[in-house]
C-alpha positions, 0 to 999 in steps of 0.5 A: 460794355456795361459796368458788369462787363468790365474786367475786374482789377485785382488788389495786386494791380491796385497796389501797383498803381498806388505805389509811387514811382521812383521819381515821385519818391525822390521828389517827395523826399526833397520836398520834405527835406526842404520843409524841414530846412525851412522849419529849422531856419525859422527856429534859429535858436536851435541852430545856435545851441547846436553850434555852441555845444560842440564849440564848448566841447572843443575849447574845454577839452583842449584847454582844461583836459588837454594837459592831463591826457597823454597822447604820445607824440600827437598833440592832443588837439589833433587827437581830439578833433575826430572824437569831437566830430563824431561825438557831436553828430552822435548826440545831434542825431537825437533831434531826428527822433524828437522831431518825429515824436513831436509830429506824431503827437501833434497829428502832423503825420496824419496830415502827411498820410492824407496827401498823395505822397510816398510814405518813406519821404517823411523819414528820408526828408527828416534824415536828409535835413539833419544831415545838412544841419550836421554838415554846417555844424561839423564845418564850424567845428573844424574851423574852430579847431584850426583856430585853437591849433588843430593841424591836418597831417595829411592832405586836404582830400583826406580831411574831406574824406574823414569829414564825409565818413563822419557825416555818413555816420550821422545819417546812419544814427539819424535812422536809429533815432527815427526808429526810437521817435516812432516807437516812443509815445512822446518826444520826452520818451524818445529823448530819454531812450536815445541818450543812454545809448549815445552816451555809452557809445561816445564815452566808452570809445576812443573819442577823448582818451586812448583806449589803452588807458581804459580797464582791460575788460572795457577795451574790447568793447571800446575798440570795436564799437561803431563810434570808435571805428568811425573815429579811428577812420577819421583820425587816421585820415587826418593824422596819417598812417594805415587808413584802409582798414579803418575806413573799410571797417567804418564804412561797413558799420555805417552801411549796416546801421543805415540798412537795418535801422532805415528798414525798421524805421520805414516799416514802423512808420507804415504801421503808425501812419 
């Protein structure tokens, strides 16, 4: 059989052959996660500053503002911890977008593109590495909270579930940050684009003060936006009381945000890479 006699392979068949298998996607994603964790280990200053800031927030709000903010029969430190957990992972999600923007600027993404790997692995690896970093930061914050008087009013399992919801929310926000990092022309712009969004969501929420103390026109937004919903779930799990509604609402927000922004980020990545 000559070359001309061979059956012609269609473009669709070529695309199917080039498409990575599920096992390869998982392997590539784990490889990229490990690459980002090694990079983080070689930059200990980043870990230090990422942990000092939340510790300062806990100490400052407990000892400076704790006596001025009334939370009823609940000690302020117990009310505060859920807000500080979510505030920390919200601001920490900025690192995902800044890191991707830097990789685009330096041409590292182009090098990844030339490798026989799943394109989505770059984004998944980045977000999973940031999830591991957030796990360390949240665990350290919880330890500091216990040292300054925080008490879990429910069970250890409920506390772990509350922390797990916070970490899942951090994963969802990492995808939003990834999208901004891929759209922004440089790391500085990615940082500038993410901060106003995160600041509004954190400070116009139930993180540090009861929503009932806010102006009436702000309460609707502050009570129903995703940061407050996640805080409400974590707070209910550590303080007790009705929890199912809070947890379901938080998980719906997390699932929706992850699906939308992961899809948009991967789609954008395929265009720029």
